[in-house]
Backbone bond lengths (Angstrom), bond angles and torsions (degrees), N, CA, C in turn:
res aa  C-N    CA-C-N  psi(-1)  N-CA   C-N-CA  omega(-1)  CA-C   N-CA-C  phi
1 X - - - 1.446 - - 1.520 109.44 -
2 X 1.307 115.80 149.19 1.445 121.84 177.07 1.516 108.24 -108.32
3 X 1.311 117.18 128.88 1.448 120.17 -177.26 1.509 111.17 -109.26
4 X 1.336 116.43 131.50 1.456 122.22 175.73 1.515 109.46 -92.12
5 X 1.312 116.11 172.46 1.456 120.93 -176.63 1.519 113.14 -92.82
6 X 1.321 117.74 -26.04 1.459 119.41 -174.99 1.515 110.73 -99.80
7 X 1.343 115.68 174.73 1.452 119.93 178.53 1.508 111.06 104.97
8 X 1.295 115.55 179.36 1.444 121.46 179.57 1.518 108.70 -101.27
9 X 1.327 116.72 109.48 1.469 119.87 -174.41 1.519 114.27 -56.75
10 X 1.339 118.75 -42.41 1.460 120.29 -178.25 1.522 110.82 -63.73
11 X 1.325 116.82 -44.60 1.463 121.48 179.50 1.526 110.29 -64.49
12 X 1.318 116.19 -43.61 1.458 121.25 179.94 1.525 110.47 -61.39
13 X 1.317 116.43 -45.04 1.461 120.12 179.98 1.520 111.09 -65.50
14 X 1.323 117.54 -35.50 1.469 119.74 177.39 1.526 110.30 -65.57
15 X 1.323 116.93 -41.61 1.468 120.55 178.64 1.524 109.60 -60.75
16 X 1.324 116.77 -48.24 1.466 120.77 179.97 1.524 110.21 -60.44
17 X 1.318 116.72 -45.62 1.465 120.45 178.65 1.519 112.36 -60.20
18 X 1.330 116.12 -41.93 1.462 120.09 179.04 1.524 111.21 -64.53
19 X 1.327 116.51 -40.63 1.468 119.69 179.19 1.527 111.38 -63.58
20 X 1.312 116.15 -42.00 1.473 120.17 178.68 1.527 109.66 -63.74
21 X 1.345 116.84 -43.90 1.468 120.23 178.43 1.526 111.34 -63.57
22 X 1.332 116.65 -30.67 1.463 121.13 -179.81 1.530 111.65 -78.70
23 X 1.327 117.04 -5.88 1.461 120.09 174.45 1.517 116.43 107.82
24 X 1.327 117.56 3.39 1.462 118.88 177.62 1.523 109.62 -78.65
25 X 1.330 118.42 136.40 1.464 120.35 177.68 1.531 110.19 -65.79
26 X 1.315 116.52 137.83 1.462 121.27 -178.75 1.521 111.95 -57.30
27 X 1.335 117.15 -32.72 1.466 119.19 -178.80 1.525 112.63 -77.69
28 X 1.327 117.86 -0.21 1.461 122.38 177.12 1.535 111.12 -103.30
29 X 1.339 116.61 3.02 1.460 122.63 -177.94 1.527 108.40 -109.31
30 X 1.334 116.05 129.68 1.465 120.87 179.37 1.522 109.63 -126.54
31 X 1.335 115.62 148.69 1.459 121.72 172.94 1.524 106.58 -118.55
32 X 1.325 115.10 118.83 1.460 121.05 -179.13 1.528 107.93 -130.61
33 X 1.314 116.13 123.98 1.467 121.46 -180.00 1.525 112.03 51.62
34 X 1.327 116.66 39.16 1.455 121.44 176.85 1.513 115.20 78.93
35 X 1.325 117.22 4.11 1.468 121.43 178.68 1.517 108.83 -110.61
36 X 1.333 115.10 143.77 1.465 120.88 -177.81 1.525 109.05 -100.14
37 X 1.331 114.92 130.97 1.466 121.68 179.05 1.518 108.80 -123.65
38 X 1.320 115.01 145.08 1.456 120.79 174.02 1.530 107.06 -125.24
39 X 1.306 116.24 141.33 1.461 120.28 -178.68 1.518 112.80 68.33
40 X 1.310 117.72 21.39 1.466 125.23 177.75 1.517 115.20 66.72
41 X 1.349 118.80 0.46 1.458 117.44 -177.50 1.520 114.88 -145.07
42 X 1.305 119.59 -14.57 1.463 120.88 -176.08 1.527 109.80 -103.74
43 X 1.341 116.02 114.83 1.461 120.35 176.51 1.523 108.87 -76.69
44 X 1.331 116.38 136.84 1.460 121.20 -176.70 1.526 109.25 -119.06
45 X 1.324 116.10 125.64 1.465 121.47 176.63 1.526 109.40 -87.65
46 X 1.337 115.35 168.25 1.457 119.90 177.33 1.527 110.16 -62.42
47 X 1.316 116.98 -43.45 1.469 120.67 179.92 1.524 111.20 -60.89
48 X 1.328 116.67 -43.39 1.466 120.03 -179.98 1.523 111.05 -65.34
49 X 1.326 116.80 -39.54 1.468 119.12 179.98 1.528 110.63 -65.82
50 X 1.339 116.88 -35.08 1.460 119.92 177.63 1.532 110.54 -69.62
51 X 1.309 116.80 -37.70 1.469 120.28 177.81 1.514 111.12 -61.26
52 X 1.335 117.04 -37.35 1.463 120.59 179.50 1.522 111.44 -60.13
53 X 1.320 116.05 -28.74 1.462 120.57 179.61 1.515 112.20 -92.92
54 X 1.313 116.55 -11.49 1.464 120.00 -177.14 1.504 112.50 74.19
55 X 1.348 116.12 25.17 1.467 120.96 179.22 1.514 109.82 -119.48
56 X 1.307 115.76 174.89 1.454 121.10 177.24 1.510 111.45 85.88
57 X 1.311 115.32 176.14 1.462 121.23 -179.82 1.504 110.83 -78.75
58 X 1.304 116.50 130.87 1.459 121.18 172.62 1.522 107.47 -126.49
59 X 1.318 114.86 118.78 1.457 118.59 -177.67 1.502 110.65 -114.77
């Protein structure tokens, strides 16, 4: 994984954790400039990562 310097570490770590729990290989997840990417091209938000797990608030 590549780690950037900016961003919110707790949120970033939660996104990464959610992606791993959702079945994405850890070596396919990158953090660049505080943003989380999977598959080298898809940026993943905290809300999207929670949706992948079927958890969190959905309104």
